[in-house]
N, C-alpha and C positions, 0 to 999 in steps of 0.2 A: 033578777037584776036586769034593768033595761040596758040595751047596748049603748056604748059611749060613741056618739056620732062624731066625735073628734078623733077616734082611734080606728086604724085599719091594720090588717095583717097582710103582708106580702110574702107568700110562701114560695118555696122552691128548693131545688137541690143545690144550686150555686157551686157547681163542681167543674171549673172554678167560676168565681164571679167575674162578670165582664162589664164593659162600659154600657152595654145595653141594659143590664140589671140596674146599674147606677142611674141611668137615665129614667127608668121606670120609678125607681125609688125617689129621685128628685121631684119628679112630676107628682108622685103620690103625696109628697110632703106639701105641695101646693094645695092639695085637696083636703088633707087631714092634718091636724095638729101633731099627731104622733103616729108613727108607723112601727109595728113590730115585724122585723124580718124573721120569718120562721123557716129554719132549715130543717126540712123533713128527713126523718130517718125512714126511708122506704125500703122494705125488705126485698122488693122486686128489682131495685136498682143496685148496681155495684159501683159506687163512686170510687174515684181514684184517690180522693183525699178523705181523711177521717172527718167526722163532724167537727171535732175540735180545730182541725186545720182549716176547714171551710169557714168556721166562725171567725178564726183569727184573720184569714184573708179578707173576709167581708168587713170586719171591723176596721182593719187597716185601710181598705179601699174607701170606706165611708169617711174615715178621718181625713184621708188625702183629698177627698172631694168636698170636705167641710160641710157635710150634710148633718144637720142637727135634728133633734126630736125623733131619733131612731134608736131602737134597741134590737139586738140580735139574740135570738133564742133558738135552741134546738127543740124539736118535738117529735113524739111518736104518735101514730094513729092518724085519724082523719083531720084534714085542715079545718073543716067546719067545727069540729069539737074543740080544736085548739083555739080558734078565733072566738068561739062562744065562751070558753073558759077564761079568756083574757078580757072579755067584755067588749070586743070589737064590734063595730057596726058594719064593717065591710071587709071583703077579701079583694085585694088588688091583684090582677093578673095582666099579662101582656099578650098581645096578638101580633105575630109576625106574618102570618099567612092565613089563607082560607082554611087550611088544615088545622091550624091552631084554633080557629073559631069553632070548628066542629067539636073538638075535644072540650073546649071551655064551655060551650053550650051544654054539653052533656053533664059536665061537672056542676054547672050552675043549677041544673034541674035537680041533681042529687042533693046538692047542698041546701036547696030551698026546702026539700023534704026533711032534711036533718035539722036545720036551723032556720025556720021561716022568717025570723027577724034579722037575718044576716043578708046583706046585699053583696053582689059581685060587681066590681068596677073593672071594666076591661079598657086598658090603655093600648092604643095602637102604637107599635114600635115606630120610632123615627126611621126614615128611609136609610140613613147611614148604619142602622143596626139590624135591619131586617134579615141580612145574611148571617148574622152573628149568633152563634150558639156555643154554649159551654162545651158541648160534645165536639164541635169542629175545632175549637181552640185546643182542647185537650188532646185530640187525635193528632193535630199538627205538632204539638209539643212532644207527644209520645214517639213520633217518627223523627224527632230531632230537627224539625223544620222551624224556620223563623216564624214568629207570630205575625199575624197581619197587624200593621201599624194601627193603633187606635182600637185594638180589641180588648185589652185588659190594662188596668192601672199598673204603674211601676211596681207597687208592692206585690201584686198578684204575679206579675212577670217574674219577680225574684223567686217566689215559691215554685213556679213552673221550671225555671232554670235549675233550681236546686234539685228538684225531683227528677227532671229528665235530662239535665246536663247539656243543653243546647247552647 
């Protein structure tokens, strides 16, 4: 089956989803008719939220942002295999820093060996989101700190408040 040039996969942990994620998703939708947000189950990571909670947070945030043409799925294994199974033409990733580039460069090389017909599209984070990471948001919440204004949508903030009681 030939890849669907109208379909991309945007993978990540999304623990929790941030406005930076939504920005990349919105911009991805300008490039592709449909985007599958793939929430990876990575055995090396220990997310604070279950896959089901992350899916619910992301779906609520997508609804709030009124982003259409998106579906959220969880997956196991390699992103290239997931994208290939879904018939996607591309994997969308975000770059916040030079350090991100080095990682993404290595992933692209590996993915090109696993799925030569799959492209990687790297979107550079908007300046207002370069400092923002799920880890930073989560750590602030775990410590009972206020969230940085503009870091997460209201629905995600509700999940964080409920979990961490700040």
